[in-house]
N, C-alpha and C positions, 0 to 999 in steps of 0.2 A: 103729447103735450105740445102745445102752440109756444112760441117764444113770447108772446103777448100774454100768454096765462098768468093768473095770480101765484101758481107755484112752480113758475119756470124758474131756471137758474138765473136768467137774464133780469128777470123781476127782482129776485133776491140781490142781485149784485147792486142794483141801482137804488134799492129802498135804503132809507134812513136808518137801519138797523145797527146794532153794536157789534156785530161780526163783521159786517161790511167795512164799517170804520176802521176797525183793528188791522184786517187785511189791507186796506189802502194805506194806512199808515206806515205799517210794515215795509210794503213793496216802494213807499215813497221815499223811505230812508233807508232802506236796505241795498234798492238798485243802484243808487248811485255810488255807494261804497264797493260794491261788488264790483262794477264798471271800472272805477278808479282803481282797485287792487290790480283787475287784468290788464289794463293800459300801463300802469308803472311797471308792472313785472315784466311785460313784453318791451319797453322800452328799455330798460334796465339790461336785458339780455342782448337786444341789437345793440347796446352802447359799450359793450364790452373791448376793452382796449387792445390793439394789435399788439403781439408779442415778437419781439426779435431775439433770437437764440444767440447767445454768446459761447463761441467753442474754441478750442484751440489748444496747444500743447501748454504745460506749465512754464510759466515763466515769460510768457510772450506778452503781457500786458492787459489781459483779460480785466482784472479786477481792478486796475487803475484807470481803463476806459469807463467801468461801470461807475466807480466811484466820481469821476469827473462828470459823467453825466446825471448824476444824482445831485452833487452839490456845487457843479461848476467851478470847482475849483481842484486843484493838485491836491494827494493826500497820500502819506506812506500807507501802503498795502502789504500785505503778507500771502502766502499760498493759502488758494481757498480748498477747503475740505467739504463744504457743503455748499448746494447749489443757492443763490441769491436772487432774488425777485425786486427790482426797484420800478417805482413809477416816475417816469421822465417826461420833460415837456422839449421837444424840438428846438434848440435856440435861434433866435433871429439873427441874421435875416434870411433864413432858412424856410424855405415854404414847402408843406405838405403839396403832394400832386393833386390830392383831391380837393384842395383849396387854393388854388392858382387864382380863380375869377373869384373870391370870396373878399368881403373887405376885412381888416384886421378887426373892427370892432364888433363883428359877427360872432355871436355865442358858437356857432357850429365851427368856425376857423379856431377858436381857441381850444374846442375840444379835439379838433382834427391833430393837434399837435402833440396831443398826449399819446405815450406807448408804454408799454412795459418792456423791461429788459431784463432777460433771465441769464444770470451769469452761472457758467457750470464749471467743474473742477478740470483742470486739464491733466492732473497725474492719471496714467494710464490705468490704475485700479480704481480709478473714482469716475471713469467716462460712462458708465452705464447710467449716471443723471444725463447725460446728454441722448444716449441711445434711447432712453425711456422717452424721450420728449419726441424723438425722431420717429419714433414707431407709429404715433399717431399725433401728428403735427396738425391740429384741426384750426388753433388760434395762432399759429405761428406765420409771421409775415414774410420775415425773411431770417437767413442765418449769416451772422458775422462770424469767419474764422479769422482769429488774430493769430499772426505769427511775428516771430522774432526776425527781422531781416538781416540781421547780423549772424544768428545761429544758422540760417540756412547756409552761409558761406562753408560751413563745415558739414562734413557727410552725415554725422550722428543726427544732427539737429535737422537736417534735411529730411533725411530718411523718415524720422518720428513724425515731422509735420505732414511729410507725403502721405505715409500710412494712413494717420488719422483723416485727412482730408478725403482721401480713397474711400475710407468708410463711410463720411458723411454724404458723399455724391453718391455712393453706391446706394444708401439707405434711401436716398429721395429717388434714386432711378426703380427700386424695388416698388417703391411706393406707387409709382407711375404704372408700371408695366403690370403689377397684380390689382389695378383698378377694375372694377367689374363694368363699369359704362364705359362705353367706345368712346366718349368724350374725354375720359382722364381726369385726375383731380387738378386742382389750380396749381400751377407750377410755384415754386419757391424758392426766390432768387439768392444767390449766395456771393456776400462780399469776403474777399480775402484780402484783410486787412494787414499790410506789411507796416509793422512798427518798429520803433526804435530807429528810424531813418536821420536821426543825427550820430548815430555812431559811425566812424572812419570805415569799418569793415561791413556795414549793411550794404545789401544788394538794392540795386534800383528796382522801380516796381515791375519794368519790363521784363527784367532778369529774374527777378523773383517768379514770375508768370514763366516763364522758360524754364527754370530749374525743377518746379513744381510739376509740371507738365511732363518732364521728362524722367522724374522718380516715380511719379505716379504710374507711367508706362513700364516701370520695372518692377514696381509693386504688383501690378495686375499680371503681368507675366510670369512672375514668381509663384503668386497664388494660384493661377491656371495650372501650371505645371506640379503643384503640390496636390492639387484636386484631382489630376490625371493618374498621378502616381498611386494617391489615396484610392481611386477608384479601382486600377489596376490591379491591386493588393485584395480589396476586398473581392474582387471577381474571380481572382486567380489566374488573370491572362491579361492582354493589352486592352481590354475594351475601351473604348472612348467612352468617357465620361460628358454628360451633358451640362456645360459650364456657363449657359447663356445668361443664367441670373446673377453669375458671380462676375461676369465680365462686364466692365465698367466702359461706357461709351459703346461706340461702333464695334460690332464682332468683328472676328478675326484678328489677322495681325495688324500691326502698324503703330503710329505715334499717336498717344493720347494728346487731345488737347480739349481745353475747356468748353471750345465753342461747340463741340460733339454733344454737350449737355443741353442744347438748344432742342435735340429733338425730343427731348422730356419735357419743354417749357422751363427750364432751369437755366438761368443765366448766370455766368460766373464774371465777377468784376475782380479787378486787383488794383489796390488803390493805397499809396503810400503814405504813412504819417508817422508823428510821434507825439505819444500821450504828453510825456513829461516835459518836453521842450518846449511848448507855447509857439508864439507867433514868431521867435526868433529864428528857431531850428525846425520848425515845420509842424504846424497844427492838424487837427483833425477834421477840418473844414470838408475834406472830401469824404469822410465817413458819414459826417452829418448830412451833406448833400445825397447820397446814397440812401441814406434812411428816408429823407425827407420823398425821394422821387417812389418810396415803395410805401408812403402812408397813405 
């Protein structure tokens, strides 16, 4: 049957009968609705806000910083027992790295200033919330590890912070080394936010960096020895255990440095501040600047 015959589908489609009119009407109304729904969902998925994971030992000031980020004012806080996600806006005059050449009146500029801050409990028994986020950090743009710069002057506080930071960095390293593609996943930067700089006993930022690197060196050495001893006990001999996956930074003996994390695309910065002090005793402008650089 040719297309120009009276009984052909093309003739029926162009003829002024009721069926053709109904089908045309449904297509004219339904197609724009379906197209709008598809584009709206695509735009919403691409517009998901970047997330910064807030971790660190209990009492370091994580929740105080989260409250300051949300309310732009200081408030009394208490120890967190549940993770808390807040939506925040990068304060002026800090500019997101993705919007350096955008006008402040541009709607895209305002959207680029928005981010999520996920505050996780710092107590040792509640750190599984942070561990779960690190196991599949698809939406995490950066990690803010808050420490009490005064507590690091004492051995217990230093050991606790170093052990926790070691686990965080090791999770990022395992994420990189276990990647199936040769390119590897996108690196997640880490900010060691040294808080409470107003206290007399607080260590300066450069000493915080040095002390944490030294303590992490001791943590990974002691854990490597424990793995070797456990492997030897299980095998009934002195067989060497493959501890490459559990060794943070460069393999072999030596001093750990944050710069070693560059090999897995992770930069570690140490910036001092004081969440509760305000302008007089040290603001958190350095932390805002770091967040802006990673937005």
